C-alpha positions as a printed NumPy array, in Angstrom:
array([[ 13.086,  -2.278,  25.044],
       [ 13.537,   1.515,  25.293],
       [ 10.51 ,   3.681,  26.035],
       [  8.66 ,   4.978,  22.992],
       [  9.219,   8.684,  22.438],
       [  6.359,  11.098,  21.774],
       [  7.167,  11.472,  18.078],
       [  7.053,   7.708,  17.556],
       [  3.702,   7.517,  19.332],
       [  2.25 ,  10.202,  17.071],
       [  3.571,   8.559,  13.896],
       [  2.264,   5.196,  15.068],
       [ -1.149,   6.637,  15.908],
       [ -1.404,   8.282,  12.493],
       [ -0.339,   5.137,  10.633],
       [ -3.959,   3.991,  10.493],
       [ -6.195,   5.584,   7.808],
       [ -9.257,   5.668,  10.093],
       [ -7.31 ,   7.591,  12.727],
       [ -5.972,   9.981,  10.091],
       [ -9.55 ,  10.541,   8.935],
       [-10.65 ,  11.232,  12.513],
       [ -7.843,  13.772,  12.857],
       [ -8.845,  15.412,   9.569],
       [-12.441,  15.699,  10.736],
       [-11.392,  17.077,  14.122],
       [ -9.254,  19.698,  12.388],
       [-12.536,  21.265,  11.263],
       [-14.355,  21.091,  14.612],
       [-14.571,  19.16 ,  17.863],
       [-17.021,  16.25 ,  17.767],
       [-18.556,  13.684,  20.051],
       [-17.622,  10.024,  19.741],
       [-21.045,   9.291,  18.218],
       [-20.512,  12.004,  15.605],
       [-17.063,  10.642,  14.825],
       [-18.425,   7.09 ,  14.526],
       [-21.198,   7.965,  12.04 ],
       [-19.346,   7.454,   8.725],
       [-17.605,   4.226,   9.714],
       [-18.823,   0.694,   9.323],
       [-17.495,  -0.397,  12.696],
       [-18.751,  -0.655,  16.237],
       [-18.705,   2.27 ,  18.608],
       [-16.259,   0.257,  20.706],
       [-13.863,   0.08 ,  17.729],
       [-14.041,   3.87 ,  17.359],
       [-13.257,   4.2  ,  21.075],
       [-10.183,   2.012,  20.543],
       [ -8.993,   4.301,  17.754],
       [ -9.581,   7.318,  19.964],
       [ -7.677,   5.696,  22.823],
       [ -4.639,   5.271,  20.553],
       [ -4.897,   8.92 ,  19.478],
       [ -5.305,  10.013,  23.113],
       [ -2.321,   7.951,  24.271],
       [ -0.224,   9.663,  21.59 ],
       [ -1.473,  13.094,  22.69 ],
       [ -3.141,  13.784,  19.342],
       [ -6.662,  14.179,  20.75 ],
       [ -8.191,  14.768,  24.152],
       [-11.606,  14.504,  25.73 ],
       [-12.6  ,  16.846,  28.498],
       [-13.643,  15.416,  31.826],
       [-17.245,  15.858,  32.757],
       [-20.66 ,  14.859,  31.678],
       [-21.508,  12.943,  28.53 ],
       [-21.277,  13.576,  25.653],
       [-17.675,  14.705,  25.96 ],
       [-16.386,  16.336,  22.805],
       [-13.144,  15.067,  21.31 ],
       [-10.611,  17.821,  20.681],
       [ -7.594,  17.831,  18.341],
       [ -4.354,  18.711,  20.157],
       [ -2.356,  20.832,  17.72 ],
       [  0.839,  20.474,  19.773],
       [  1.175,  16.841,  18.673],
       [  0.935,  17.916,  15.049],
       [  3.464,  20.684,  15.719],
       [  5.853,  17.963,  16.896],
       [  5.467,  16.205,  13.53 ],
       [  5.779,  19.459,  11.653],
       [  9.042,  20.331,  13.399],
       [ 10.532,  16.925,  12.648],
       [  9.475,  17.019,   8.998],
       [ 10.637,  20.62 ,   8.558],
       [ 14.138,  19.824,   9.851],
       [ 14.624,  17.08 ,   7.26 ],
       [ 12.971,  19.102,   4.519],
       [ 15.497,  21.91 ,   5.119],
       [ 18.392,  19.429,   5.028],
       [ 17.137,  17.998,   1.738],
       [ 16.731,  21.485,   0.273],
       [ 20.285,  22.372,   1.326],
       [ 21.614,  19.257,  -0.437],
       [ 19.668,  20.085,  -3.595],
       [ 20.953,  23.666,  -3.554],
       [ 24.543,  22.393,  -3.277],
       [ 23.877,  19.982,  -6.132],
       [ 22.411,  22.829,  -8.205],
       [ 25.615,  24.792,  -7.565],
       [ 27.813,  21.887,  -8.655],
       [ 25.718,  21.309, -11.782],
       [ 25.786,  25.022, -12.625],
       [ 29.57 ,  25.088, -12.233],
       [ 29.871,  22.028, -14.485],
       [ 27.623,  23.677, -17.07 ],
       [ 29.722,  26.863, -16.937],
       [ 32.933,  24.889, -17.474],
       [ 31.333,  23.014, -20.409],
       [ 30.324,  26.341, -21.951],
       [ 33.896,  27.673, -21.633],
       [ 35.322,  24.511, -23.244],
       [ 32.976,  24.885, -26.211],
       [ 33.992,  28.544, -26.66 ],
       [ 37.689,  27.697, -26.776]])
């Protein structure tokens, strides 16, 4: 099995709604694990497991040092997603613009036929 690339790890990590919620909350401010765990009806250990997945994907980090260690959102991982999405968004827009051109040309030819 080939190694999993960074983009796949990020998509996989964000596939879970709890992890997406954690990322959304960390986009506002860093937080401790206890603060992150507050709104969830799950054990602290389960929250740590979610954080481990996000850390392994490079989406969040925790600084070394004394407890409590704040969890920090790593924007570079989101930039990776943004770049991938943007590339395909541009390709789709280019296709739609070409289609608009074809449809406009067809409309122009229909208008000329009706004038004749």
